C-alpha positions in Angstrom: 10.6 -8.7 18.6 7.1 -8.6 19.9 4.4 -10.8 18.3 1.7 -8.9 16.4 -1.8 -9.6 18.0 -4.4 -10.9 15.5 -7.1 -8.4 14.8 -4.9 -5.3 15.5 -4.3 -2.6 13.1 -0.7 -3.5 12.8 -1.7 -7.1 12.0 -4.0 -5.9 9.3 -1.3 -3.6 7.8 1.1 -6.6 7.8 -1.4 -8.7 5.8 -1.8 -6.1 3.3 2.1 -5.7 3.0 2.5 -9.4 2.6 -0.1 -9.7 -0.1 1.2 -6.7 -1.9 4.8 -7.9 -1.8 3.6 -11.3 -3.2 1.7 -9.6 -6.0 4.7 -7.5 -6.9 7.2 -10.3 -6.9 4.8 -12.4 -9.1 4.7 -9.4 -11.5 8.2 -7.9 -11.4 10.4 -10.6 -9.9 11.6 -12.0 -6.4 13.7 -9.0 -5.5 10.7 -6.7 -4.9 10.5 -5.8 -1.2 7.6 -3.9 0.5 8.4 -2.6 3.9 6.4 -1.0 6.7 7.7 2.5 6.6 7.1 5.8 4.7 9.8 6.0 2.0 10.5 8.7 -0.5 12.2 8.0 -3.9 13.8 7.8 -6.4 15.5 4.4 -5.9 18.4 3.9 -8.4 19.4 0.4 -7.0 16.1 -1.5 -6.8 12.4 -1.7 -6.9 10.9 -1.2 -3.6 7.3 -0.5 -1.9 6.2 0.7 1.3 2.9 0.9 3.5 2.1 3.0 6.5 -1.0 4.2 8.4 -1.4 7.9 7.7 -4.3 8.6 10.1 -7.3 7.2 11.9 -10.4 9.0 12.9 -14.0 8.2 14.0 -16.9 8.7 11.8 -19.6 10.5 13.8 -22.7 9.0 12.3 -21.6 5.3 12.7 -18.9 5.5 15.5 -16.7 3.4 13.2 -13.0 3.9 12.8 -11.8 5.1 9.4 -8.2 4.5 8.7 -6.2 6.2 5.9 -3.5 3.8 4.7 -0.9 4.7 2.1 1.1 2.6 -0.2 3.9 3.7 -2.3 5.5 1.6 -5.0 8.9 2.8 -6.6 10.2 1.2 -9.8 13.9 1.3 -10.2 14.8 4.8 -11.5 17.1 5.0 -14.4 18.1 8.3 -16.4 15.3 9.7 -18.6 15.6 8.8 -22.2 15.6 11.7 -24.7 11.7 11.6 -25.2 10.9 10.6 -21.6 10.1 7.2 -20.1 6.9 5.3 -20.8 4.8 5.7 -17.7 2.8 2.4 -18.1 4.9 0.7 -15.4 3.7 3.4 -13.0 0.0 3.4 -14.4 -0.4 -0.4 -13.7 0.5 -0.2 -9.9 -3.1 0.8 -8.6 -4.4 -2.5 -10.5 -1.7 -4.5 -8.8 -2.5 -3.0 -5.4 -6.3 -3.8 -6.1 -5.5 -7.4 -7.0 -3.5 -7.8 -3.7 -6.4 -6.3 -1.8 -9.0 -8.5 -3.4 -7.0 -11.5 -2.7 -7.3 -10.8 1.2 -10.5 -8.9 1.4 -12.2 -11.5 3.6 -9.3 -12.8 5.6 -7.4 -9.6 6.3 -9.0 -8.6 9.7 -10.5 -5.1 8.9 -14.0 -5.7 7.6 -13.9 -3.2 4.6 -11.2 -1.5 2.7 -10.9 -0.1 -1.0 -8.7 2.2 -3.0 -9.7 5.8 -2.8 -7.3 7.2 -5.3 -3.8 7.2 -6.5 -1.0 9.7 -7.6 1.8 9.1 -10.1 5.1 10.9 -9.3 7.4 10.8 -12.4 10.3 12.6 -10.5 10.5 9.8 -8.0 9.3 7.1 -10.5 6.7 6.0 -8.1 3.0 5.6 -7.5 1.1 6.4 -4.3 -2.0 4.6 -3.6 -4.6 5.8 -0.9 -6.7 3.1 0.8 -9.6 3.6 3.1 -10.2 1.0 5.7 -13.2 0.8 8.0 -13.7 -1.3 11.2 -15.6 -1.1 14.5 -14.1 1.5 16.8 -11.7 -0.6 19.2 -11.7 2.3 21.6 -15.5 2.2 22.6 -16.2 0.6 25.9 
């Protein structure tokens, strides 16, 4: 396995993944894993989260790199009860992601990032959170 270079996009994503996994384990228990991948649910056997870089582009006015990062958190799916399931466990996910991001805002490597929005998917029993990260363009000479 190749070591991740400090300051790279991969190192930053891994810092976010680790912070999020820690936050979710504190909240839901030690069996909650967050992986570097793009997963789709539902998951009947366990709780799981994932993180991936969706795209990166250059902002023309500042020549900074804007990075679209996605996080999905799936709670263990169980058959829906007669009157539906309480969605509160999905609604709290963006706050948990925000708590994880705030904990590493200064030390994570990219110099600015925040939640841009989220979407709850009741069919997969998950929440997808969109994060916008900004850094100096590493591809400029």
